[in-house]
N, C-alpha and C positions, 0 to 999 in steps of 0.2 A: 434678651431683654437688656436694655440700657436704661439707666437712670442717672440723674445728676445729684451730687452731694457736695456742697461748698465749692463749686467750680470744678470738681473732679467727676470722672465718669465711672460708674459702677457697671460692670458687665457680669451677666449671669451665664454660666456655661462651663462645661468641662472640656470642650473641644477647642483646639487651636491656641491653647495657652503656651506662649513661648518658653521653652525649657531654660533659655538663658536668663530670662526675667525672674523665673522662679528660683533658679540657682543663686542669682544675685541677692534676693531677699533672704534666702536660707543662710548665705554666707554672712550677711549683715547681722542676722540674728544669732550667729555663731552656732548654727545647727549642723553645719558641715565645714570641713576644712581639708585642704590637701587631697581633694577628690580626684581620682584619675579621670582624664577626659572621656574615656570610654564609658564611664558611668553617668555622664551628663544626660543621656536619654531618659533616665529614670524620672527626671524632673518633668518631662512631658507625660510620661506614662502614669505617674501618680494621679494626675488630673483626669486623664482619660479613663482611669479605673475608679474614680470617685463617683459618688452618687450626685452630689451637687457641688457647685463652687461659685464663688464671687471673686472678682478681681477688681481692683481700683486703679485707675489710670490718670496720670497727669500728662496729657498729650500722649506721647509714645512710650512713656516710662510707667511700668507697673510699680505702684508704690505701696500696695497692700493686697492681701489675699486671705481667703479662708476656703478650706475644702472639707467636705463632709462625707462620711461613709454611713450608709443607712440601709435598712430593709424596706424603707418607704412606707411602713405601716405602724410599727410600734416603737422603734428606737433609732437613734442617730448619734454619731460621735463626731465632734469637731476634732479633726486630725491636726490641722495646722491653721493657725491664725497669726499673721504677722503684719505689722505696719512699719514702714521705713521710718527711721529715727526722726528725720525732719518733719514728718507728718503726724507724729504722735501728739496726744492731748488735744485732738480736734474732733473727737467723737467718732472717728472712722471705725475703730474696732467695735464699738457699741452698735453702730449701724450695720456692720457685717453680721454680728450676732443676731440682731433683730431680724434681718433678712433671712438668716439661716433658720431661726425658730419658726418663721412663717411657712417654711416648706413642710413642716410636720408639727403643727401647733399643739396637738394633743398627745404627742409622743413623748417618750423619755429621751432626754438629751444628756450627753456626757461630754466632758472636756477634760482630758488629762493635761495638766499644766503645772507650771512651777508656782511656788507660793507667792512670788511677786505679782502674779496675775489674778490672785484670788479676789481682790477688791473689784476688779473689772467684771468678773463673772458674777459676783454677789450683786452688783448694781444692775446686772441684766437678768436677775431673778433666779440664778442658780443657787443651790445649797452648796456650801463650801466646807471642806473638811477642816477640822480644828487643829490639825498638825501644822508644823512649820516647814515641812518638807514638801516635795512634789506630791500631788494627789489628783483625784478625779472629782471635778465639780459636777453636780447633777442638777438638771432641770426637769421636773416631772410635769409634763403637759397636762396629764389628766387631773392633777391637783389644781393647776391653774384653771382648767376648764370648770372644775367644781366651784372655785372661787368666783368665776365669771358667770356662773349660773347655767352652764351648758350641760352639766352632768349632775345627777342627784347622788350618785355613790361612787 
């Protein structure tokens, strides 16, 4: 699936995501450093072993991504969500979370993240921990389904 967002292309899928593009985003986010070249294959494999993924492209450059692990029935966890610095504050992360939640709309969603990302997840409907450290943000789809009138209990 392809869709357009503010002149960028969003691709859905876990196959064929270039390891070099993933590694570049991880390095920019300071999630990896000084990684031996022989470990670069893992950036391809993490996508192939994920349940769902969305990548955002500006022509041939991957500028954002999210990958999800799920049982496809009850629960899902956002494993990685990153947007390249020049593209932040344009709603891309919110759009990626929105697309992700659509994959399992009545399921329980989790996002282990740092405190500086809490407001983003709060704006996307997640319950956010009250501590100042890293934690897990939670989105209970069944509660939202109740609010939307799709479930009675």
